C-alpha positions as CSV (number, residue, x, y, z in Angstrom):
1,M,25.2,-80.1,22.7
2,S,28.1,-82.2,23.9
3,S,30.2,-81.1,20.9
4,I,30.6,-77.7,22.6
5,F,33.2,-79.3,24.9
6,Q,35.4,-80.6,22.0
7,G,39.0,-79.4,22.4
8,L,38.7,-79.2,26.2
9,V,39.8,-82.7,27.0
10,V,43.1,-83.2,28.9
11,A,44.6,-86.6,29.5
12,G,41.4,-88.2,28.2
13,K,39.0,-86.4,30.4
14,L,37.0,-83.2,30.2
15,N,39.0,-80.4,31.9
16,V,36.9,-78.7,34.6
17,G,37.9,-76.6,37.6
18,A,37.1,-73.6,39.8
19,G,37.0,-69.9,39.0
20,P,37.8,-67.2,38.6
21,I,36.7,-66.9,34.9
22,T,39.5,-65.4,32.8
23,H,38.4,-66.0,29.3
24,Y,35.9,-67.9,27.1
25,F,35.9,-70.6,24.4
26,R,32.8,-71.3,22.4
27,S,31.0,-69.1,25.0
28,L,32.2,-71.6,27.8
29,P,33.8,-69.9,30.8
30,L,37.4,-70.9,31.3
31,N,39.9,-70.3,34.1
32,A,43.6,-69.4,33.7
33,V,44.6,-73.1,33.0
34,D,41.8,-73.5,30.3
35,A,39.5,-75.6,32.5
36,V,35.8,-75.1,32.2
37,V,34.7,-73.2,35.3
38,V,31.9,-75.2,37.0
39,G,29.9,-74.0,40.0
40,S,26.6,-74.6,41.8
41,G,23.1,-73.4,41.0
42,P,20.7,-71.8,41.0
43,I,20.5,-71.7,37.2
44,V,19.7,-68.3,35.9
45,R,20.0,-68.9,32.1
46,F,21.0,-71.4,29.4
47,A,23.4,-70.7,26.6
48,Q,23.6,-73.3,23.8
49,G,21.9,-75.7,26.1
50,I,24.4,-75.3,28.9
51,P,23.2,-73.9,32.3
52,R,24.8,-70.9,33.9
53,N,24.6,-69.4,37.3
54,A,24.6,-65.7,38.1
55,A,28.4,-65.6,38.1
56,G,28.5,-67.1,34.5
57,E,29.8,-70.5,35.6
58,V,28.5,-73.7,34.2
59,V,26.1,-75.2,36.7
60,G,27.1,-78.8,37.5
61,L,26.4,-81.7,39.7
62,R,28.6,-84.7,40.5
63,A,26.8,-88.0,40.2
64,T,27.4,-91.7,39.2
65,T,24.6,-92.1,36.6
66,A,22.9,-89.7,34.3
67,T,19.5,-88.4,35.5
68,E,18.4,-87.4,32.0
69,L,20.0,-87.4,28.6
70,G,19.2,-84.4,26.5
71,P,20.1,-83.4,22.9
72,G,23.6,-84.5,21.9
73,A,23.7,-87.0,24.8
74,T,24.1,-84.1,27.3
75,P,23.7,-85.5,30.8
76,Y,21.4,-83.3,32.7
77,G,20.5,-83.3,36.4
78,P,17.0,-82.9,38.0
79,N,17.0,-79.1,37.5
80,G,19.0,-79.0,34.2
81,E,22.4,-79.1,35.7
82,I,25.3,-80.6,33.7
83,E,26.3,-83.9,35.4
84,G,29.9,-85.1,35.6
85,D,32.0,-87.8,37.3
86,N,35.6,-87.2,38.3
87,V,36.1,-90.7,39.8
88,S,34.9,-93.2,37.3
89,A,36.9,-94.3,34.2
90,V,36.2,-93.3,30.7
91,A,33.9,-95.8,29.0
92,N,33.5,-94.2,25.6
93,F,33.7,-91.0,23.6
94,Y,30.8,-89.3,21.8
95,Q,31.3,-86.1,19.7
96,G,34.9,-86.1,20.9
97,V,33.9,-85.9,24.6
98,P,34.6,-88.6,27.2
99,Y,31.7,-90.4,29.0
100,T,31.6,-92.8,32.0
101,A,29.6,-96.0,31.9
102,G,26.9,-94.2,33.8
103,G,26.4,-91.8,30.9
104,L,28.1,-88.8,32.6
105,Y,30.9,-86.5,31.4
106,A,34.2,-88.0,32.6
107,T,36.0,-85.1,34.2
108,N,39.4,-84.5,35.7
109,G,38.2,-82.1,38.4
110,V,35.1,-80.9,40.2
111,G,35.2,-77.1,40.4
112,G,32.3,-76.0,42.5
113,A,30.0,-78.7,41.5
114,P,28.2,-80.2,44.5
115,I,27.4,-83.9,44.9
116,I,23.9,-85.1,44.0
117,V,21.7,-86.4,46.8
118,S,20.9,-90.0,45.7
119,K,19.7,-93.1,47.5
120,D,18.7,-96.6,46.4
121,F,15.8,-98.4,47.9
122,T,14.0,-101.7,47.3
123,L,10.2,-101.1,47.0
124,T,7.6,-103.8,47.5
125,P,4.4,-102.3,46.2
126,A,0.9,-102.9,47.5
127,Q,-2.6,-102.0,46.3
128,V,-3.0,-99.1,48.7
129,S,-6.5,-98.0,47.7
130,A,-8.9,-98.7,44.8
131,S,-7.0,-96.3,42.6
132,T,-3.5,-96.2,44.0
133,A,-0.6,-98.7,44.2
134,G,2.8,-98.4,45.8
135,Y,4.0,-97.6,49.3
136,R,2.2,-95.8,52.2
137,L,3.8,-95.2,55.6
138,S,0.6,-94.9,57.7
139,P,-1.4,-97.1,57.8
140,L,1.4,-99.2,56.4
141,A,1.0,-100.6,52.9
142,G,3.9,-102.1,50.9
143,T,7.5,-101.7,52.1
144,L,10.6,-99.7,51.5
145,A,14.1,-101.0,52.4
146,P,16.4,-100.3,54.0
147,D,14.2,-97.5,55.5
148,N,12.0,-94.6,54.5
149,V,14.7,-91.9,55.1
150,Y,15.8,-89.6,52.3
151,G,17.0,-86.0,51.9
152,G,16.8,-85.2,55.6
153,G,13.2,-86.3,55.8
154,N,10.9,-89.4,55.9
155,I,9.1,-90.7,52.9
156,D,5.3,-91.0,53.5
157,L,4.0,-92.0,50.1
158,V,5.4,-93.4,46.8
159,L,2.3,-94.0,44.8
160,A,1.1,-94.5,41.2
161,Q,-2.5,-93.5,40.6
162,S,-5.0,-94.9,38.1
163,D,-4.8,-91.7,36.1
164,D,-1.0,-92.4,35.7
165,T,0.1,-89.6,38.0
166,F,3.0,-90.6,40.2
167,Y,3.9,-88.9,43.4
168,V,6.2,-88.9,46.4
169,S,5.5,-87.1,49.6
170,T,7.1,-86.7,53.0
171,A,5.7,-87.4,56.5
172,T,5.5,-83.6,57.1
173,N,3.9,-82.9,53.7
174,L,6.7,-80.4,53.1
175,P,9.7,-80.7,50.7
176,F,12.6,-82.8,51.7
177,P,14.7,-80.4,53.7
178,G,18.1,-81.6,52.3
179,I,17.3,-81.1,48.6
180,S,16.2,-78.3,46.3
181,G,14.2,-78.2,43.2
182,N,13.0,-81.3,41.3
183,L,13.1,-84.9,42.5
184,A,14.3,-87.5,40.0
185,V,12.8,-91.0,40.4
186,A,14.2,-94.2,38.7
187,L,11.9,-97.1,39.1
188,G,12.5,-100.6,37.8
189,V,12.3,-100.5,34.0
190,Y,12.4,-96.7,34.3
191,Q,15.9,-97.1,35.8
192,G,18.5,-95.6,33.5
193,P,19.2,-92.5,31.6
194,S,15.6,-91.4,31.3
195,R,14.0,-91.0,34.7
196,M,10.8,-89.5,35.9
197,I,11.3,-85.8,37.0
198,L,8.9,-84.9,39.7
199,T,8.1,-81.2,40.5
200,W,6.8,-79.9,43.8
201,D,3.1,-79.1,43.5
202,G,3.3,-76.2,46.0
203,F,1.1,-78.1,48.5
204,D,2.2,-81.5,49.7
205,R,3.9,-83.7,47.1
206,Y,6.4,-84.1,44.2
207,I,4.4,-85.2,41.2
208,T,4.5,-86.1,37.5
209,T,2.4,-87.9,34.9
210,E,4.0,-91.1,33.4
211,P,1.9,-93.1,30.9
212,G,1.6,-96.7,32.0
213,I,3.0,-96.3,35.5
214,Y,-0.1,-97.4,37.3
215,T,-0.3,-100.7,35.4
216,Y,3.4,-101.2,35.8
217,M,3.2,-100.6,39.6
218,Q,0.3,-103.0,39.9
219,S,2.2,-105.7,38.0
220,L,4.9,-105.6,40.8
221,I,2.5,-106.1,43.7
222,A,4.0,-108.6,46.2
223,G,7.3,-108.5,44.2
224,T,10.2,-106.0,44.5
225,V,11.5,-103.3,42.4
226,S,14.5,-100.9,42.5
227,L,13.8,-97.3,43.4
228,R,16.4,-94.5,43.3
229,L,15.6,-90.9,44.4
230,S,18.0,-88.2,43.3
231,A,18.0,-84.4,43.7
232,A,20.3,-81.4,43.9
233,P,21.4,-80.5,47.5
234,V,19.6,-77.8,49.4
235,G,20.4,-74.3,48.3
236,T,21.5,-75.1,44.7
237,A,18.3,-74.8,42.7
């Protein structure tokens, strides 16, 4: 998919900017200075693997590391947004398109792309029950450092279950108020370009199934592991 951006590199970086859209190139919306017009979600459709909002803009997020790499090394956000980085240096080129060391498109602008809501924690897992391992706020089991605050809320649970479901919940059992859509989780060996994407179950938690996650979490009991939570900001998904 990344090859669609060939020919849109200026001074070594992918040329992106704000609207209005004045013309198109390979179906990509461009403004008057030939920059790809990037805006915020929600995503209403995909064209050639590239997400668009209702205005026809490419839906983007600014980040430092790729949430998920799709076909053609396309860096996607938690809800399918295109991820770019207008700060970091170019580390390599793939299909004629510049990338940062974090696996993002290296861009020379931001357009209307909001910044991803990310935070890094250190998790010390515990055996919480006979069938779950991880962190629980009350009664306390395991630890989260520096705190349990994320996305405008407080984390209540970060648990792997014996059936290999993995879930995160808030102290209010409601979605984190500062984010929208899916929650991306990078955990230890899962840290990197392929993260767990958790969806809201409609009741009280973000959840996914990840083969082997329960055994992995148990192997870390009394030790520590890196934990990163990432999501789009509220109102963009």
